[in-house]
Structure formats: structure tokens, C-alpha cells
N, C-alpha and C positions, 0 to 999 in steps of 0.2 A: 549491435545485436539488441533487439528488445526482448523483454522478460515478462512473464506473469507468473504468479504463485497462486496455486490452488490447494485446498486441504487434501490431505494425502489420502483420505478416506472417501473422497467424492467421485465416483464412477462416472459422473456426467461430464461428457466431454465438449458439451456446448460452449462453455467459456473459452477453452483452448481453440475450438474450431472457429468461433468468431474472431479471437484474437489473431491466428494465424491468416485467417481469411482477410481480415482488414489489411494486412500486409501484402497480400497477394492482390488485392483491389487496386493496388497501385500499378499493378502491370496486367498485361492481357493473359491471365492464367486460363488456359484451356480447362473446360468444365471436366473433362474425363481426369485430366490431373487433380484438380481440386477434389473429386470425388475421392480419389485413391489416397490423397493426403488425409481426408476427413476418415476415411476407413482406417488408415495406420494409426492416427491419433487415439481413436475409439479403441483398438486393439491393445496398443501399448499401454494407455491409462488402465485399462483392466487388469492388465499384466502387473503392472506397479501396484495397484491396490490389494491385488489378491496374493503377491508374493514377497512384497518389500518388508512386511512387518511393521509398518508405520501406525503410528496412533493419530488421533484427531488434532493433535498439536502440533504434528509434523505438517510439512507442506512438500509440493511437488512443485519444482521450477520449470518452466517451459520457455525455451528461447528460440527466437526465430529472426532468421535473416534471408532477404532475397538478394543473391549475388547476379551481377550481370557479366555477360560475355564469357561464356553462354549463361543465358538466363536459368537460374535455378534457385530453389528454396532450401535451406537447410533449418531443420528443427530439432532442438535438443532438448531430452528431458533428464532431469536430475533430481535425484532423491538420495536420502540419506538411510536408507532401509539397508537390510543384510546384503552384502555383495553377492550378486547373482547376474551372471552373463546369458541372456536369453537366447544368444546365438550360438552358444558352446552346444546346445543339443543337436543332434542329426536331424536332418529334415525328416518329417513324417512320411510313412507309406500314405500315398495318395489315391491307391486303388479304390474303386467302388466299394469292394467287401470291407476293406479296412476303415473306409470313412463312414459307413453305415455301423461299425462296432465301436467307433470312437466317440468320447466324450471331450471336446475340448482339444487343445494343443494344435490346432491350426493357425492361429493369430499371427503368431511372430513369423510362420511359414509364409503367410499371406502379404505381412508387411515385406518380408525380402523379396518376393516376386514382384511387387508394386512398385517398390523404390528403387532407384538407381544405385543407391548404396546404403547401407546400413551398418554402424559399427557401435561397440560397446568398450567402455573403460571404466575402471574403478580406481577414482585418484581423490586423495584427500578427504576419505570417508564418504565419497559420494559415488553412486552409480550414474553413470551418463551414457545414455542411449542416443544416438545420432542417427537422424534420416536425412536423405538428400533426395530430391527428385527434381530432374531436368524440366524445365518448362519450354 
């Protein structure tokens, strides 16, 4: 599993998107799946920067591995911020009326809908959010 570490206060998903894209370029990744993975990366990164309580000196490690048979990508986000399980919250009300009144709160919900599996664990002082997408 390859990894990259970026500053914990950097909301720019491009370095992570490029890193994961390089791994997926070795395989024939469908464009739709690539787009969904990119959206998930952006939403997760914004969540970490917004809620982990990390400083400029802290980093977010992102690990990526493409597995075969069946072909799928696993991306893990690790940070040393305060323990926070974004999957513990109930899914939001997505009726048109509720969406019009809501500010935020849909990012992790979208990630859960676009990925085939999303899991969270807090171990050894680290939040680890893992996404899996079948290709």
C-alpha cells in the first residue's frame, strides 16, 4: 500500500486525487468510478480539516491500494485529531425541503452512497477512515 502525507490544514484535494489517480491509471478504471472517488476524497478531506482539530504541523496520511480479483481500490485517511466517527451520525433527511434548509452535512452521506464500503476505526491515537470502490 502506497501513501502520501499532506498538511492537515490543506483543503486542496488535488495532491491526493493525483496520487490515487496514478495508482488507478495502471488499471482500466471506469471514468464514473474515478469521478466518484475524487468526490469522496474531497468530501473526506474537508471533513478532516474542519473537525479533526489539527494544526499546520500535523499531517493527514492517505494510503491507496488497488486490489485484484475483483478489481477494487482501497483508500485510507489517517489523522491524529480528536476521535471522531463521521459514520456514527444518522443519514440526513434528503427531502427537497430539508435540503433547501440545510447547510452542509451531506458530504459523508454522499461518500457512503458512492462507495461500496466505508468504515471507521480509532486506534493508536489515529482516526482511520477507509473507503472501498469496486472497479
